[in-house]
C-alpha positions in Angstrom: -13.1 20.4 -20.5 -10.9 23.0 -18.9 -11.6 26.7 -19.1 -9.1 28.9 -20.9 -6.3 30.2 -18.6 -7.6 28.2 -15.6 -4.9 25.6 -14.7 -6.7 24.7 -11.5 -9.4 23.0 -13.6 -6.9 20.2 -14.4 -4.5 19.9 -11.5 -3.3 16.4 -12.4 -2.3 17.4 -15.9 -0.6 20.6 -14.7 1.4 18.5 -12.2 2.6 16.1 -14.9 3.5 19.1 -17.1 5.5 20.5 -14.3 7.4 17.2 -13.6 8.1 16.8 -17.3 9.5 20.3 -17.6 11.8 19.9 -14.6 13.0 16.4 -15.6 13.5 17.3 -19.3 15.4 20.5 -18.6 17.2 19.7 -15.4 17.7 15.9 -15.3 18.0 15.2 -19.0 19.4 18.6 -20.2 16.9 19.2 -23.1 18.7 22.4 -24.0 21.3 20.5 -25.9 18.9 18.2 -27.7 18.9 18.3 -31.5 15.6 16.6 -32.1 13.1 17.8 -29.5 10.0 16.1 -30.8 11.7 12.7 -30.8 13.1 13.4 -27.3 9.7 14.3 -26.0 8.2 11.1 -27.4 10.9 9.1 -25.8 10.4 10.9 -22.5 6.6 10.2 -22.6 7.4 6.5 -23.1 9.9 6.6 -20.2 7.3 8.4 -18.0 4.7 5.7 -18.7 6.8 2.6 -18.8 10.1 3.2 -17.1 9.7 5.8 -14.4 8.8 4.5 -10.9 6.0 6.5 -9.2 5.8 6.9 -5.5 2.0 7.1 -5.7 2.0 3.6 -7.3 4.1 2.0 -4.6 7.3 2.8 -6.6 6.2 0.7 -9.6 6.1 2.0 -13.1 2.6 2.8 -14.4 2.9 -0.1 -16.8 3.9 -2.6 -14.1 1.2 -1.3 -11.8 -1.4 -1.7 -14.5 -0.2 -5.2 -15.4 -0.4 -6.3 -11.7 -3.9 -4.8 -11.4 -5.2 -6.4 -14.6 -3.8 -9.8 -13.6 -5.8 -9.6 -10.3 -2.6 -9.5 -8.2 -2.2 -7.4 -5.1 -0.7 -4.0 -5.9 1.5 -2.1 -3.5 -0.2 0.4 -1.3 0.6 4.1 -1.8 3.0 5.5 0.8 0.3 8.0 1.8 -2.2 5.2 2.4 0.2 3.3 4.6 0.8 6.5 6.7 -3.0 7.0 6.9 -3.6 3.5 8.1 -0.9 3.7 10.8 -2.3 7.0 12.0 -5.8 5.5 12.1 -4.5 2.5 14.1 -2.9 4.8 16.7 -6.2 6.7 17.0 -8.2 3.5 17.5 -5.6 2.2 20.0 -5.9 5.5 21.9 -9.7 5.2 22.0 -9.4 1.6 23.2 -7.0 2.5 26.0 -9.3 5.4 27.1 -12.3 3.1 27.2 -10.4 0.4 29.2 -9.4 3.0 31.9 
């Protein structure tokens, strides 16, 4: 449970709220919407089922979950790929130093 007035207690939720606000007001122009509750419900469905996420290998959350539940290989996160490349370079450097 988060403490009152302490957004750092739930950074993930705060990030999602931030993305939603930007997308709804900037990308979808919520200011001209006549039925805001309906629009927000539609946006939540889009966020969970239609919006690709870089953290999920550019799959939608729904597609990622379906692959995972089916036991299929899911794409690696871009940050994981960068980390593995960096680690490979470090190991290569160590190997080259040991060989010399």
